[in-house]
N, C-alpha and C positions, 0 to 999 in steps of 0.2 A: 504632559502627564496629567495636568488638571482636567483636561477634556476626558481623558481615559478614566480618571477617578469618577467624574460625573456620570459616565456611561455605566459604571459599576454600582452606582447608588441603588440601594434597595435589594441588592443580591445577597443571598446568605453565604455562609462560609464554604459550603459544598460547591455552589455555583462559581464563586470566586476561584476556588481551587481548580475547578475544571477549566475555566477560561485562562487561568495562569498556565496550566499545563499545555493547553492548545497554543498559546502564544510561544511557549518554549519549543513546542513541536515546530512551529514556523521558523524558529531560529535553527533548530537541529537540521531541517531539510537542506539548509544552505551549506552544511558541513559534511553531509553524507558522501562517501566515495562512490557515487552512483555508477553502476555498471563496471566497476573496476576489477571484478573477479569473474566476469562472464567467460565461459569456456574453460575455466580451471577445474581441476578435480575437486570434489566436495571435501570440505574440512569436516571434522567430527562435529563441530558446533553447527554447521549448516545442515548436516544430516539430521541432527537431533531436532533442530528447529522445524525442518521440513516434515519430519515424522510427527512431531507434536501438532503441527498445523493440520495434518491429515487426520490425526486422532480426534482433535477438537472439532473438525469439520464433519466428522462422522464417517470417515473412510479409513479405518485402521488397517484394512487389507491392501490399501494402495501403497505405493512406494515412490520415493524420489527418483527421478530419471534425469541424469545429466545430459545436456545438449552440448555438442562440441563446436558448432560454428553458427554463423548468421543464417545460413541456409536452413539448418535444422530448426533454429529458433523461429525463422519465418514460417516454415511449414507447420510447426507446432502452434504458433499464434493463429495461422489461417484455419487450422483444424479445430480450434477451440470453439465448440458449438455453443451458441448462446442459450441453447435449451438443454445443455448437458446437466448431469446430476450436480457436479461441482458448482457450476454457474448458478443453478437454481437454489442451492443451499446458501451460497454467498448472497444472492439477491434477498432471500428470506432474512438472513442475518442483518443485511443493510436496512431492510424495512423495519425489523424489530428494534434496531439501534435508533433509527430515526424517531420511532414512536417514543422510546425511552428518553431520548434527548429532549423531545418536545414536552416531556413531563417536568423538565428542569428549566427549559428556556423557551421564550416565545419564538415564533417562526422567524421573525426578522433577525433577532440576535443569533439564532442558530445558523441561518443562511449567511449572514455577514461573517461569522466566525469561520465557517467551512470555506467560504470564498477566500478569506485571508490566507488560509493554508494553501489552497490550490493555486492561487495567484503567486504566492511566494515560490512554490515548488516548480511551477511550469517552466520559467526561464532557466532555472538551475538544471532541471532534467534535460532540457533541450541542449544546453551547453555541454553537459556531461556525455550525452549520447553522441553528439557531434564529435567530441574529443575521442571517444571510444571508436567511432566509425573511421576517424582519420588514421588511427593506429592500425586498425584491422578493417580494411575496406568492406563496404556493404553494397551489394548490387541492387537491392530492392529498397527504395525509399519507404515503402509501406512498412517495412520491418522497423525502421527508425521511428515512424509515427506510432506504431503499436507499442514499442518499448517506452516511449515518452508518455503516451496515454496511460500505460500500466503504472508507471511511477507516480503520476499525478493522482490516479485513482487510489493507489495505496496510501498516499498522504491524506486524501479525503477520508478513506475508511479509518485510518488511525485517529484522525481528528474526531470522527464520529464516535469511536470507542471512548475517547476522553470526554466528549460532550455528554454521552449517555452514562458516564461514570460506571462503565462496565468493568468486569474483572480483567486483571492484567493479562491473563492467559487466554484472551480472546483470539480466535483464528486470525482476525485482521491485524492484531498487534504482532502475532508471530510472522505473518507474511511481510509486514512492514520491516520487521527485523532482518529478514532475508535481503530486502532491498538495502537496508543499512549496511549489510556486509558486502555489498557490491554485486549482488546477484540480480537476475531478472526471473522471478517465479512466474512462469507463463500461465500455467493452469493444469487442471486435471483432464486427462484424456484416457478414458477407460479406467484402468487402475494404475496409471502412471502420472505422477506429478512432475510435469516438464519444467525444468529449471535450467536457465542458461547462465 
């Protein structure tokens, strides 16, 4: 703990609060019921979160679309165009948050902090998706890899929101909450927000 205290020397209260929140996030990701509700009907809370995500992302006319099985999830993940409107908006949000976070932290501190979260999340997500796949067999390993990558990316984005000290109702925070509820929010395709 002394080494950690030394690392925090010279930081102001806001910076300390952000780093503490990110450290807590690293602990939270180990307790999330990852992928535990894939394929289930939407709950009212999930629908509300998904619609708020779409509203905050700038697509209030889009709607959550439930996916019923791994095949549909794989098809949706494959069809998520890296140049789609939703992807471009998320990339812009990520770039904006990165700039804002660098106003609070130097590049090395920010990189180390985000790496801590993703390295914590990676093995947990791998184990969780393997467990889900053993209960409900998956024919295509690429779907497993896509789900794992999406979970780790969501943790990275959530940590970036905290590092940038952004508003709580940020789209990335809402998407992360869907993962926390056991879902896999795959992405926007046309005006459908595909969620497994």
